[in-house]
Structure formats: C-alpha cells, structure tokens
C-alpha positions as a LaTeX table, in Angstrom:
\begin{tabular}{lrrr}
\hline
Residue & $x$ (\AA) & $y$ (\AA) & $z$ (\AA) \\
\hline
Met1 & 0.00 & 0.00 & 0.00 \\
Arg2 & 2.87 & 2.34 & 0.75 \\
Asp3 & 4.25 & 1.88 & $-2.80$ \\
Val4 & 0.87 & 2.56 & $-4.37$ \\
Gly5 & 0.57 & 5.78 & $-2.34$ \\
Lys6 & 3.96 & 7.02 & $-3.51$ \\
Ile7 & 3.12 & 6.33 & $-7.13$ \\
Ala8 & $-0.24$ & 8.10 & $-6.75$ \\
Ile9 & 1.49 & 11.18 & $-5.33$ \\
Ala10 & 3.94 & 11.23 & $-8.23$ \\
Leu11 & 1.10 & 11.05 & $-10.76$ \\
Leu12 & $-0.73$ & 13.88 & $-9.00$ \\
Val13 & 2.35 & 16.07 & $-9.29$ \\
Val14 & 2.53 & 15.33 & $-13.02$ \\
Gly15 & $-1.14$ & 16.16 & $-13.49$ \\
Ala16 & $-0.76$ & 19.47 & $-11.71$ \\
Phe17 & 2.25 & 20.36 & $-13.85$ \\
Val18 & 0.38 & 19.67 & $-17.09$ \\
Gly19 & $-2.55$ & 21.78 & $-15.87$ \\
Met20 & $-0.25$ & 24.69 & $-15.15$ \\
Val21 & 1.20 & 24.50 & $-18.64$ \\
Ser22 & $-2.21$ & 24.64 & $-20.33$ \\
Ile23 & $-3.72$ & 27.52 & $-18.30$ \\
Ser24 & $-2.06$ & 30.88 & $-17.70$ \\
Pro25 & $-2.49$ & 32.86 & $-14.46$ \\
Ala26 & $-5.56$ & 35.02 & $-13.97$ \\
Val27 & $-5.28$ & 38.62 & $-15.14$ \\
Ser28 & $-6.05$ & 41.31 & $-12.55$ \\
Ala29 & $-8.91$ & 43.73 & $-13.18$ \\
His30 & $-8.27$ & 47.48 & $-13.24$ \\
Ser31 & $-9.90$ & 49.20 & $-10.25$ \\
Gly32 & $-9.28$ & 52.75 & $-11.48$ \\
Gly33 & $-6.83$ & 55.53 & $-10.73$ \\
Phe34 & $-6.41$ & 59.28 & $-11.19$ \\
Tyr35 & $-4.60$ & 60.99 & $-14.07$ \\
Thr36 & $-3.89$ & 64.70 & $-13.61$ \\
Ile37 & $-3.86$ & 67.11 & $-16.59$ \\
Met38 & $-2.34$ & 70.52 & $-15.88$ \\
Leu39 & $-3.93$ & 73.66 & $-17.38$ \\
Arg40 & $-1.14$ & 76.23 & $-17.61$ \\
Pro41 & $-0.81$ & 79.88 & $-18.74$ \\
Asp42 & $-0.28$ & 80.77 & $-22.40$ \\
Ser43 & 3.32 & 81.70 & $-21.63$ \\
Trp44 & 4.21 & 78.03 & $-21.08$ \\
Ser45 & 5.45 & 75.95 & $-24.02$ \\
Glu46 & 2.97 & 73.21 & $-23.05$ \\
Glu47 & $-0.29$ & 74.95 & $-22.20$ \\
Ile48 & $-2.03$ & 71.62 & $-21.58$ \\
Gln49 & 0.25 & 69.03 & $-20.01$ \\
Pro50 & $-0.09$ & 66.48 & $-21.44$ \\
Ser51 & $-2.20$ & 67.44 & $-24.43$ \\
Ile52 & $-2.95$ & 63.75 & $-25.16$ \\
Ser53 & $-3.66$ & 61.66 & $-22.07$ \\
Arg54 & $-3.66$ & 57.87 & $-22.20$ \\
Ile55 & $-5.65$ & 56.18 & $-19.45$ \\
Ser56 & $-7.45$ & 52.89 & $-18.82$ \\
Gln57 & $-11.15$ & 52.24 & $-18.47$ \\
Asn58 & $-12.39$ & 53.18 & $-14.95$ \\
Asp59 & $-9.59$ & 55.76 & $-14.56$ \\
Ser60 & $-10.44$ & 59.37 & $-13.78$ \\
Ala61 & $-9.03$ & 62.26 & $-15.80$ \\
Val62 & $-8.50$ & 65.23 & $-13.49$ \\
Trp63 & $-7.99$ & 68.69 & $-15.02$ \\
Arg64 & $-6.31$ & 71.12 & $-12.63$ \\
Asn65 & $-6.03$ & 74.86 & $-13.23$ \\
Val66 & $-2.51$ & 76.01 & $-12.31$ \\
Asp67 & $-2.83$ & 79.24 & $-14.31$ \\
Asn68 & $-2.26$ & 82.13 & $-11.89$ \\
Thr69 & $-2.13$ & 84.83 & $-14.57$ \\
Asn70 & $-4.97$ & 86.81 & $-12.98$ \\
Val71 & $-5.96$ & 85.58 & $-9.53$ \\
Asp72 & $-8.77$ & 87.03 & $-7.44$ \\
Asn73 & $-7.46$ & 90.22 & $-5.84$ \\
Gly74 & $-10.87$ & 91.76 & $-5.25$ \\
Asp75 & $-11.52$ & 92.56 & $-8.91$ \\
Ser76 & $-13.72$ & 89.60 & $-9.85$ \\
Glu77 & $-14.30$ & 90.86 & $-13.40$ \\
Asn78 & $-10.65$ & 90.37 & $-14.34$ \\
Val79 & $-10.06$ & 86.96 & $-12.75$ \\
Ser80 & $-8.92$ & 84.35 & $-15.27$ \\
Tyr81 & $-10.54$ & 80.93 & $-15.34$ \\
His82 & $-10.65$ & 77.77 & $-17.45$ \\
Arg83 & $-13.50$ & 75.59 & $-18.72$ \\
Ile84 & $-13.36$ & 72.01 & $-20.04$ \\
Leu85 & $-15.75$ & 70.86 & $-22.77$ \\
Val86 & $-15.59$ & 67.18 & $-23.75$ \\
Asp87 & $-17.02$ & 65.83 & $-27.02$ \\
Met88 & $-18.33$ & 62.48 & $-25.78$ \\
Asn89 & $-20.02$ & 61.29 & $-28.99$ \\
Gly90 & $-17.37$ & 62.37 & $-31.49$ \\
Asp91 & $-19.63$ & 64.62 & $-33.55$ \\
Gly92 & $-17.26$ & 67.58 & $-33.39$ \\
Val93 & $-19.65$ & 69.59 & $-31.22$ \\
Phe94 & $-18.54$ & 70.24 & $-27.64$ \\
Asn95 & $-21.74$ & 71.63 & $-26.12$ \\
Gly96 & $-24.28$ & 68.99 & $-27.16$ \\
Thr97 & $-26.70$ & 67.21 & $-24.85$ \\
Glu98 & $-24.42$ & 64.13 & $-24.64$ \\
Asp99 & $-21.28$ & 66.15 & $-24.02$ \\
Ile100 & $-19.74$ & 67.07 & $-20.66$ \\
Gln101 & $-18.82$ & 70.59 & $-19.57$ \\
Ser102 & $-17.16$ & 71.88 & $-16.44$ \\
Glu103 & $-18.01$ & 74.96 & $-14.43$ \\
Asn104 & $-15.60$ & 77.87 & $-14.43$ \\
Met105 & $-12.37$ & 76.66 & $-12.81$ \\
Tyr106 & $-10.36$ & 79.33 & $-11.05$ \\
Phe107 & $-6.76$ & 79.03 & $-9.91$ \\
Asn108 & $-5.99$ & 75.68 & $-8.22$ \\
Glu109 & $-9.49$ & 74.29 & $-8.85$ \\
Met110 & $-10.08$ & 70.88 & $-10.47$ \\
Phe111 & $-12.60$ & 69.06 & $-12.63$ \\
Ser112 & $-12.70$ & 65.27 & $-13.12$ \\
Ile113 & $-14.44$ & 62.64 & $-15.25$ \\
Thr114 & $-14.35$ & 58.91 & $-14.50$ \\
Phe115 & $-14.29$ & 57.10 & $-17.85$ \\
Asn116 & $-16.38$ & 54.04 & $-17.01$ \\
Asn117 & $-18.97$ & 52.30 & $-19.18$ \\
Thr118 & $-21.77$ & 54.51 & $-17.83$ \\
Ile119 & $-20.03$ & 57.69 & $-18.98$ \\
Met120 & $-18.82$ & 56.14 & $-22.25$ \\
Gly121 & $-22.18$ & 54.60 & $-23.11$ \\
Gly122 & $-20.78$ & 51.07 & $-23.20$ \\
Asp123 & $-18.52$ & 51.87 & $-26.16$ \\
Val124 & $-15.43$ & 50.31 & $-24.57$ \\
Glu125 & $-15.90$ & 46.63 & $-23.78$ \\
Thr126 & $-14.34$ & 44.75 & $-20.91$ \\
Cys127 & $-11.64$ & 42.46 & $-22.32$ \\
Ser128 & $-10.76$ & 38.90 & $-21.30$ \\
Ser129 & $-7.48$ & 38.78 & $-23.18$ \\
Val130 & $-4.23$ & 40.71 & $-22.98$ \\
Asp131 & $-4.42$ & 41.00 & $-26.77$ \\
Cys132 & $-7.39$ & 43.37 & $-26.57$ \\
Val133 & $-6.13$ & 46.72 & $-27.87$ \\
Ser134 & $-9.32$ & 48.54 & $-28.85$ \\
Glu135 & $-9.62$ & 52.05 & $-27.41$ \\
Asn136 & $-11.76$ & 55.17 & $-27.57$ \\
Thr137 & $-10.56$ & 58.73 & $-28.05$ \\
Tyr138 & $-12.44$ & 61.67 & $-26.56$ \\
Ser139 & $-11.43$ & 65.15 & $-27.72$ \\
Tyr140 & $-11.90$ & 68.13 & $-25.46$ \\
Val141 & $-11.60$ & 71.90 & $-25.57$ \\
Asn142 & $-10.02$ & 73.99 & $-22.83$ \\
Glu143 & $-11.47$ & 77.50 & $-23.00$ \\
Val144 & $-9.22$ & 79.96 & $-21.17$ \\
His145 & $-10.88$ & 83.23 & $-20.17$ \\
Tyr146 & $-8.66$ & 86.22 & $-19.45$ \\
Glu147 & $-9.42$ & 89.76 & $-18.45$ \\
Asn148 & $-11.47$ & 91.99 & $-20.74$ \\
Gly149 & $-13.33$ & 88.96 & $-22.10$ \\
Asn150 & $-10.43$ & 87.54 & $-24.12$ \\
Val151 & $-10.82$ & 83.81 & $-24.76$ \\
Thr152 & $-8.15$ & 81.32 & $-25.82$ \\
Thr153 & $-9.22$ & 77.84 & $-27.00$ \\
Arg154 & $-6.91$ & 74.86 & $-26.68$ \\
Gln155 & $-7.43$ & 71.36 & $-28.03$ \\
Gly156 & $-6.66$ & 68.12 & $-26.20$ \\
Ala157 & $-7.63$ & 64.45 & $-26.14$ \\
Val158 & $-8.15$ & 61.56 & $-23.71$ \\
Val159 & $-7.47$ & 58.07 & $-25.07$ \\
Val160 & $-9.22$ & 55.34 & $-23.06$ \\
Ser161 & $-8.12$ & 51.71 & $-23.32$ \\
Pro162 & $-10.29$ & 48.87 & $-21.97$ \\
His163 & $-9.28$ & 47.16 & $-18.75$ \\
Ile164 & $-8.66$ & 43.41 & $-18.54$ \\
Asp165 & $-11.31$ & 41.33 & $-16.80$ \\
Asn166 & $-10.19$ & 39.05 & $-13.96$ \\
Val167 & $-10.58$ & 35.71 & $-15.73$ \\
Pro168 & $-8.16$ & 32.89 & $-16.56$ \\
Val169 & $-6.76$ & 33.06 & $-20.07$ \\
Val170 & $-6.61$ & 29.64 & $-21.73$ \\
Glu171 & $-3.87$ & 29.35 & $-24.30$ \\
Glu172 & $-4.99$ & 27.69 & $-27.51$ \\
Ile173 & $-2.61$ & 25.01 & $-28.75$ \\
Pro174 & $-2.57$ & 24.59 & $-32.56$ \\
Glu175 & $-3.57$ & 21.14 & $-33.80$ \\
Asp176 & $-0.16$ & 20.54 & $-35.34$ \\
Asp177 & 1.65 & 21.55 & $-32.12$ \\
Asp178 & 2.51 & 18.38 & $-30.18$ \\
Thr179 & 4.51 & 20.18 & $-27.49$ \\
Leu180 & 1.93 & 19.67 & $-24.75$ \\
Leu181 & 1.45 & 16.03 & $-25.74$ \\
Met182 & 5.20 & 15.38 & $-25.62$ \\
Ile183 & 5.43 & 17.01 & $-22.19$ \\
Ala184 & 2.61 & 14.82 & $-20.91$ \\
Ile185 & 4.23 & 11.65 & $-22.31$ \\
Ala186 & 7.62 & 12.55 & $-20.87$ \\
Ser187 & 6.10 & 13.40 & $-17.51$ \\
Gly188 & 4.14 & 10.16 & $-17.44$ \\
Ala189 & 7.22 & 8.13 & $-18.30$ \\
Gly190 & 9.11 & 9.90 & $-15.54$ \\
Ala191 & 6.38 & 9.12 & $-13.05$ \\
Ile192 & 6.41 & 5.44 & $-14.01$ \\
Tyr193 & 10.21 & 5.34 & $-13.64$ \\
Ile194 & 10.06 & 6.98 & $-10.24$ \\
Gly195 & 7.32 & 4.60 & $-9.12$ \\
Ser196 & 9.17 & 1.49 & $-10.26$ \\
Ser197 & 12.34 & 2.72 & $-8.57$ \\
Leu198 & 10.51 & 3.15 & $-5.30$ \\
Val199 & 9.05 & $-0.36$ & $-5.58$ \\
Lys200 & 12.50 & $-1.91$ & $-6.21$ \\
Lys201 & 14.00 & 0.00 & $-3.30$ \\
Asp202 & 11.35 & $-1.31$ & $-0.92$ \\
Glu203 & 11.84 & $-4.87$ & $-2.17$ \\
Glu204 & 15.56 & $-4.64$ & $-1.44$ \\
\hline
\end{tabular}
C-alpha cells in the first residue's frame, strides 16, 4: 500500500504540472486611478500638459487649473478661469446634450471625469485577453478666459483603453503543435520510472 501511495502522489504532481502548462495565471482587473492634466498659462510651451492623455477604463481624468495669470485680488471681473468641454459622442460639437462641460475653474481648482462604461455609453468593452487593444478617443476643448473677455481655445484628447477582466486566459494550442502532448508523455514516463524505482527500493 505504501508503494501505491507514492506512485499516486507522483502522478498527482505530473497532473498538476500539465494543468499549469495549459492555463495561464488570472489577469487582474483594473480598479481605477487618477490621471492629472495641468492647465497652464499661455506663456508656457505646453499649455495643456499632457495634451494627449492615455488612461485605462475606470480611470479618472482630473484637469487642474494652475494658471495664476490673474488671480482674485478683489476685482472679480478680471479673474482668469478655465473651462473644459468634452465631445463624448465624437460629432465635433462640444456643447451637445451628450457632451460634458465643467463649471468655471479658477486658480488651483479641479474638474474630473471617470471614464467608465456609464459615462462612455458602453462603447469600450471589458476584455478577457491581454491581446485586446481597442480604445476610444475623446477630444476636449479647454477654453481659457482672461481679463477683458479675451478667450483662448486649446485642443486636447483623452485616449481610453479597456481594462482586462479578472478571468483565466486559456492558451490555444494549434492542432499541429505536439509540445503539450510530448510534455505529458515525458512526464508520465518519468512518473512510471520513479514509481518502479521506489518499488525496487522497498523490495531490497
């Protein structure tokens, strides 16, 4: 009985090894993070930094106004502020019913959008493979208001890639690929050899 138990253990080890070869580890889902976009004065070389932001589904894009050109010194009519207008449906119009607009953002104020399926209308699908590379691009306008009613318009974009669902990814083995079969045969032969060796050792 002791010999049979040892052989059974050896075969279990082989079976576990073959299973690990055929199935890759589970891929972690993306819970969401924050990506800050700086809105700077016109005097900077990069007025929007970065102008093209690349994030993942469920991330939040956070626009922060760091433009202190004209801060509030008691003259509210001349205070500079920024506004964000996002074209969510890609029709080239930034103030439509499906689009998103911020309030006036004064110095050091922020505006954020979480790009989940509710906001994106289900356009970006959850993926179950690391090979999923589809993405959506949302253009936006940053309207900068300066004193005396002067307005500067800047263009930017947010590129949203889908996150990977938390599921095991099974690797497909081509029909003409006998690698897995050869591994199984070799492992089985090794198990039989180990089992027979243990039996001989006990008999001695």
